[in-house]
C-alpha positions as CSV (number, residue, x, y, z in Angstrom):
1,X,-0.2,5.0,-3.2
2,X,3.2,6.2,-3.3
3,X,5.8,4.2,-0.8
4,X,9.2,5.6,-0.3
5,X,11.4,2.9,0.4
6,X,14.8,3.4,2.1
7,X,17.9,1.3,0.6
8,X,21.2,0.0,1.2
9,X,22.0,-2.5,-1.0
10,X,24.4,-4.9,1.3
11,X,21.8,-5.7,3.6
12,X,19.9,-9.3,3.1
13,X,16.7,-8.1,5.5
14,X,16.6,-5.1,3.3
15,X,16.7,-7.1,0.3
16,X,13.8,-9.9,1.5
17,X,11.5,-6.6,2.4
18,X,12.3,-5.2,-0.9
19,X,11.6,-8.1,-2.7
20,X,8.3,-8.3,-0.8
21,X,7.3,-4.4,-1.7
22,X,7.7,-5.4,-5.3
23,X,5.6,-8.6,-4.8
24,X,2.8,-6.8,-3.8
25,X,3.3,-3.3,-5.5
26,X,1.1,-4.3,-8.3
27,X,-2.2,-5.6,-6.4
28,X,-2.1,-2.8,-3.8
29,X,-1.6,-0.1,-6.5
30,X,1.7,0.9,-5.3
31,X,4.3,3.3,-6.7
32,X,7.6,2.2,-4.8
33,X,10.6,4.4,-5.1
34,X,13.5,3.2,-4.0
35,X,15.6,5.8,-2.2
36,X,19.0,6.0,-0.5
37,X,20.4,5.3,3.2
38,X,23.7,4.6,3.5
39,X,25.1,2.1,6.4
40,X,28.1,3.8,6.1
41,X,27.2,7.7,7.2
42,X,24.4,5.9,9.9
43,X,27.5,3.9,11.3
44,X,30.3,6.6,10.8
45,X,32.2,3.7,8.2
46,X,32.5,6.4,5.6
47,X,35.5,8.1,6.7
48,X,36.6,5.8,9.5
49,X,39.2,3.0,9.9
50,X,36.7,1.5,11.7
51,X,37.6,-3.1,12.2
52,X,33.9,-3.7,11.9
53,X,33.3,-6.3,9.6
54,X,30.1,-4.3,8.2
55,X,32.6,-1.1,7.5
56,X,34.2,-2.2,4.0
57,X,31.2,-3.5,2.5
58,X,28.8,-1.0,3.3
59,X,31.4,1.7,2.3
60,X,31.7,-0.4,-1.0
61,X,27.4,-0.3,-1.1
62,X,28.0,3.4,-0.5
63,X,29.5,4.1,-3.5
64,X,26.6,2.0,-5.2
65,X,24.2,4.4,-4.1
66,X,25.9,7.5,-5.4
67,X,25.7,5.6,-9.0
68,X,22.0,4.8,-8.1
69,X,21.9,8.7,-7.5
70,X,23.3,9.6,-10.6
71,X,20.7,7.5,-12.9
72,X,18.1,8.7,-10.4
73,X,19.5,12.1,-11.9
74,X,19.9,11.3,-15.6
75,X,17.0,8.7,-15.9
76,X,14.1,8.0,-13.6
77,X,12.9,6.0,-10.3
78,X,11.5,3.1,-12.4
79,X,15.3,2.6,-13.5
80,X,17.0,3.4,-9.9
81,X,14.5,0.1,-9.0
82,X,15.7,-2.0,-12.1
83,X,19.4,-1.2,-11.2
84,X,19.0,-2.3,-7.6
85,X,16.8,-5.4,-8.3
86,X,19.9,-5.8,-10.6
87,X,22.8,-5.1,-7.8
88,X,20.5,-7.0,-4.8
89,X,20.8,-10.4,-7.1
90,X,24.7,-9.9,-7.5
91,X,25.3,-9.4,-4.2
92,X,22.8,-11.7,-2.5
93,X,22.0,-14.7,-4.6
94,X,25.3,-14.8,-6.5
95,X,27.0,-13.7,-3.4
96,X,29.3,-11.4,-5.5
97,X,31.5,-9.4,-3.1
98,X,33.3,-7.1,-5.3
99,X,32.4,-5.2,-7.8
100,X,33.5,-5.0,-10.8
101,X,30.6,-5.9,-12.4
102,X,28.7,-3.0,-12.2
103,X,29.8,-1.4,-15.4
104,X,28.4,-5.1,-17.1
105,X,25.1,-4.6,-15.4
106,X,24.3,-0.7,-15.9
107,X,25.0,-1.6,-19.7
108,X,22.5,-4.8,-19.4
109,X,19.7,-2.0,-18.7
110,X,21.4,0.8,-21.3
111,X,22.2,3.0,-18.6
112,X,25.2,5.2,-19.7
113,X,28.4,3.3,-18.1
114,X,30.0,7.0,-17.6
115,X,27.7,7.0,-14.4
116,X,30.0,4.5,-13.0
117,X,32.3,8.0,-12.2
118,X,29.4,8.6,-9.8
119,X,31.1,6.1,-7.6
120,X,33.9,8.1,-6.4
121,X,32.0,11.6,-6.9
122,X,31.1,13.1,-3.1
123,X,29.3,15.4,-4.6
124,X,26.0,13.2,-4.4
125,X,27.0,12.3,-0.3
126,X,24.7,15.4,0.2
127,X,21.7,14.2,-1.7
128,X,22.1,11.0,0.4
129,X,22.2,12.6,3.3
130,X,19.3,14.2,2.4
131,X,17.3,11.2,1.6
132,X,18.5,9.4,5.1
133,X,16.6,12.9,6.9
134,X,13.4,11.9,4.8
135,X,13.7,8.4,7.0
136,X,14.6,9.9,9.9
137,X,11.8,12.6,10.0
138,X,9.3,9.8,9.9
139,X,11.1,6.8,11.9
140,X,13.8,9.1,14.4
141,X,17.6,8.1,14.1
142,X,17.7,5.2,16.2
143,X,17.3,2.6,12.4
144,X,18.7,1.0,9.9
145,X,16.9,-0.4,6.6
146,X,14.2,-1.2,5.4
147,X,12.2,1.5,6.0
148,X,9.2,2.6,4.7
149,X,7.5,6.1,3.9
150,X,4.0,7.2,2.9
151,X,2.5,10.8,2.7
152,X,-0.2,11.2,4.3
153,X,-3.3,13.9,4.1
154,X,-1.7,14.6,7.7
155,X,1.7,14.7,6.9
156,X,4.4,12.0,6.2
157,X,4.6,8.6,8.2
158,X,6.8,5.8,8.3
159,X,8.5,3.0,9.9
160,X,11.7,0.9,10.3
161,X,10.8,-1.9,8.7
162,X,9.1,-4.4,8.7
163,X,12.2,-7.1,9.1
164,X,11.2,-10.1,7.7
165,X,13.4,-13.2,7.6
166,X,12.0,-14.9,4.1
167,X,10.1,-13.7,1.6
168,X,6.1,-14.6,2.3
169,X,3.6,-16.6,-0.5
170,X,2.0,-13.9,-2.3
171,X,-1.5,-13.9,-0.4
172,X,0.4,-13.4,2.6
173,X,2.5,-10.8,1.1
174,X,-1.1,-8.8,0.9
175,X,-2.2,-9.4,4.1
176,X,1.5,-8.3,5.6
177,X,1.2,-5.2,3.7
178,X,-2.6,-4.6,4.8
179,X,-1.8,-5.0,8.5
180,X,1.6,-2.5,7.7
181,X,-0.8,0.0,5.8
182,X,-3.0,0.2,8.7
183,X,-0.8,0.6,11.2
184,X,0.8,3.3,9.2
185,X,-2.3,5.2,8.8
186,X,-2.6,5.2,13.0
187,X,-0.4,8.2,13.9
188,X,-0.6,6.7,17.7
189,X,1.0,3.7,17.0
190,X,4.7,3.9,17.2
191,X,5.9,0.3,18.1
192,X,5.7,-4.0,17.8
193,X,8.8,-5.9,18.4
194,X,10.0,-9.7,19.1
195,X,13.9,-10.6,19.5
196,X,15.1,-12.3,15.9
197,X,16.6,-15.8,16.3
198,X,17.3,-16.8,12.7
199,X,19.0,-15.3,9.6
200,X,17.7,-13.9,6.4
201,X,16.7,-16.3,3.8
202,X,18.1,-15.3,0.3
203,X,16.8,-18.2,-1.1
204,X,13.2,-17.5,-0.5
205,X,12.9,-14.5,-3.2
206,X,14.7,-16.9,-5.8
207,X,11.0,-17.5,-6.9
208,X,10.7,-14.0,-8.0
209,X,13.2,-14.5,-10.4
210,X,12.5,-18.0,-11.9
211,X,9.5,-17.1,-14.6
């Protein structure tokens, strides 16, 4: 099954959910494609002078999304996945807040570092917006990241979420996917929700990088 997973690298909740998807993908025969969802665009931060603490970080990772789309164009979806993994680790595990290391990451993945020029290429914004429209099509506009979308015989379906505060164990993660996929397959299911009272536990994903 192909799963489109919409990301903004700045979002820690999205990072945890993405590592869950990566952990269960092989055992559930999932082809996970990471696609762009700019929180800078969604929250009208891209060309504003907002004093929100999220404005500048999301503008910065919007520039990374441009590079990711350039990598997709020149290489593959798999290379975008590899790039997101490296970028997410730098941001969420190593606490990097400036992105001078992006050239090093590209080089380590054997990606042409000339693609760094895409950071300032606004032509990629139309590609990012088109990607976001795919997410809006299945979830509506009152969403952030993460977002899942699948293509079914009856058309595309998806959810905002799941929003999880820590990476589940592998067997628990498989059970979570089975539940989520069952809900997605039911066209008349819309919402489950409970109030978040914890912060995202980034350290829970560390085990995926220790082997």
